[in-house]
C-alpha positions in Angstrom: 72.9 125.2 251.4 73.5 125.6 247.6 70.8 128.1 247.5 72.1 130.2 250.2 75.6 130.4 248.8 74.0 131.3 245.4 72.0 134.0 247.4 75.0 135.5 249.0 77.1 135.7 245.7 74.6 137.6 243.7 75.0 140.9 245.5 78.7 140.8 244.9 78.3 140.2 241.1 75.8 143.1 241.0 78.2 145.2 242.9 81.1 144.4 240.4 78.7 145.3 237.4 77.8 148.7 239.0 81.3 149.5 239.6 82.1 148.6 236.1 79.3 150.6 234.5 80.1 153.7 236.7 83.8 153.5 235.6 82.7 153.4 232.1 80.4 156.4 232.6 83.1 158.3 234.4 85.7 157.9 231.7 83.2 158.8 229.0 83.1 157.7 225.3 86.1 156.2 223.8 87.8 158.9 222.0 88.8 158.3 218.1 92.7 158.0 217.6 94.1 161.3 215.8 94.8 160.4 212.1 98.5 160.0 211.4 100.2 163.0 209.7 102.4 161.9 206.7 105.3 163.9 206.7 107.1 164.1 203.1 111.0 164.3 203.0 112.5 165.4 199.6 114.9 167.3 197.7 114.5 170.3 195.4 116.9 171.5 192.8 117.7 175.2 193.5 120.4 177.4 192.2 122.6 174.6 191.1 122.4 172.7 194.4 120.1 170.7 196.4 117.6 172.0 198.9 116.4 169.5 201.2 112.9 169.9 203.0 110.4 168.0 205.2 106.7 168.9 204.5 103.1 168.3 206.1 99.7 169.4 205.5 97.3 170.2 202.7 98.7 171.9 199.5 97.2 175.5 199.3 96.6 176.0 203.0 98.2 178.9 205.1 102.0 178.3 205.0 104.5 178.2 207.7 108.0 178.2 206.8 110.2 176.5 209.6 113.9 177.5 209.6 116.7 176.3 212.0 119.7 177.2 214.2 123.4 176.5 213.4 123.1 173.3 215.6 120.0 171.9 213.9 118.3 171.1 210.7 114.8 170.4 209.3 114.6 167.1 211.2 114.2 169.2 214.4 111.0 170.3 213.7 109.9 166.7 213.0 111.2 165.4 216.2 109.7 168.4 218.2 106.4 167.5 216.5 106.0 170.8 215.1 105.3 169.6 211.7 102.8 167.2 212.7 100.7 169.8 215.0 100.6 172.5 212.3 99.2 170.0 209.7 96.8 168.7 212.2 95.8 172.2 212.5 95.0 172.8 208.8 98.3 174.6 208.0 101.0 173.6 205.2 104.2 173.4 207.2 107.6 173.3 205.4 110.8 172.7 207.3 114.2 173.3 205.2 117.7 172.6 205.6 119.1 176.0 205.0 122.2 176.3 202.4 125.3 174.6 203.8 123.4 172.7 206.7 121.9 169.1 206.8 121.3 167.6 203.5 121.6 170.9 201.8 125.2 171.2 202.0 125.9 171.3 198.5 123.8 174.4 198.1 125.6 177.8 198.3 123.3 181.0 198.4 123.6 184.5 199.8 121.5 184.7 203.0 119.9 188.0 202.0 118.5 186.5 198.8 118.0 183.0 199.6 114.5 183.1 200.7 113.2 185.3 197.9 114.4 182.5 195.6 113.3 179.7 197.7 109.7 180.6 198.2 108.5 180.4 194.6 110.4 177.1 194.2 108.5 175.8 197.4 105.4 176.8 195.9 104.1 179.0 199.0 103.2 182.6 199.0 103.5 185.0 202.1 104.2 182.2 204.7 104.8 182.9 208.5 108.6 182.4 208.8 109.8 180.8 212.1 113.5 181.9 212.5 115.6 180.8 215.3 118.9 182.0 216.0 121.5 181.7 213.2 118.4 181.9 210.5 118.0 185.5 211.2 120.7 186.0 208.7 118.2 184.5 206.2 114.8 186.0 207.4 115.5 189.6 208.8 116.7 190.8 205.3 113.4 189.7 203.9 111.5 191.5 206.5 113.5 194.7 205.9 113.6 194.9 202.2 110.7 192.8 201.2 108.0 192.6 203.9 105.3 192.0 201.2 106.7 188.5 200.9 105.8 187.1 204.5 102.9 187.2 206.4 104.5 187.1 209.8 107.7 186.5 211.8 108.4 184.2 214.7 111.8 185.3 215.8 113.4 183.0 218.5 116.5 185.0 219.5 117.7 185.6 216.1 121.1 186.5 214.9 121.2 190.2 213.8 118.2 191.2 216.0 119.7 194.2 217.6 121.2 195.5 214.1 117.6 195.1 212.6 116.0 196.9 215.4 118.4 199.9 214.9 118.3 200.2 211.0 114.7 199.1 210.4 112.3 200.5 212.9 108.5 200.6 212.3 108.3 197.3 210.4 104.7 196.5 209.5 105.3 192.7 209.4 103.4 191.1 212.5 106.1 189.7 214.9 106.1 187.2 217.9 109.5 187.5 219.5 110.4 184.6 221.6 113.4 184.0 224.0 114.6 181.9 226.7 114.9 183.2 230.2 118.2 181.5 230.6 119.6 182.2 227.2 123.4 182.8 227.7 124.1 183.8 224.0 121.8 186.7 223.7 120.4 188.4 226.8 116.4 188.3 227.0 116.7 191.9 227.3 117.1 192.1 223.8 113.6 190.7 223.1 111.9 193.8 224.1 114.5 196.1 222.0 113.7 193.8 218.8 110.0 193.8 219.6 110.0 197.8 219.4 111.2 197.4 215.7 107.7 196.3 214.9 104.5 198.0 215.0 102.8 195.0 215.8 104.6 192.5 218.0 104.4 190.7 221.2 107.1 189.2 223.3 107.0 185.6 225.0 109.9 184.8 227.4 110.0 181.1 228.2 110.9 180.3 231.9 113.8 178.3 232.5 114.6 178.0 228.8 118.0 178.2 227.1 118.9 179.8 224.0 116.8 177.1 221.9 113.8 178.0 223.9 111.5 176.0 221.9 113.2 172.8 222.6 113.1 173.4 226.6 109.4 174.5 226.4 107.8 172.9 223.4 104.3 173.1 224.7 104.3 176.9 225.4 106.2 177.7 222.2 103.4 175.5 220.3 100.6 177.2 222.0 102.0 180.9 221.2 102.7 179.7 217.7 99.3 178.4 217.2 97.7 181.7 218.6 100.0 184.1 216.3 99.0 182.0 213.2 95.4 182.4 214.0 96.0 186.1 214.4 97.9 186.9 211.3 96.6 184.3 208.9 93.0 183.7 210.4 91.7 180.2 211.3 92.8 177.4 208.6 90.0 176.0 206.3 89.0 172.7 207.9 
């Protein structure tokens, strides 16, 4: 009797073992966890005030400078995961609180001059500038008057886009123009108008997205950003 019960239980144990083995094979080897990205937050003295910034990624790597809209600050890019993503891909990512915003409230600067003074202080040369909404007041004057200072522009429904397109056609700065399909501040039709001001540009309309389109469609935005960076800066050094 005991031998019979043992014999009947053996196939069940074998079946369980086979099922567990099959499950392990199907799931593949355990994937190593990605290293945690350290995001540094600090203040930098500039023009008699304080410039607050967040940064991640190796020094000397291709630089990406992240600006922000009027309702946001540098923390937006940390919360969205953009700083960490860029650092993991080998870029030097720096997000700043623009003058008068966030923790840079003590800093006063002319928008058209600010980036020209900030870039040397930040220790970066020819970054790709990501410029949403209000920050167009800071980025577009540099594109117009000092195109050699930046490697590319990612313009997300920027303030001043139509004026720039009228006054500065034929810019040689590579540009990615991003717009939300449901933008109620600046109609998406302005994206094509702005894109025509650049000799090398592409337009990305994010479906269902509002004015801060990157917040509504972060995955699509990040994918397009990484593709653009690879085109204008080349693959980052591992």
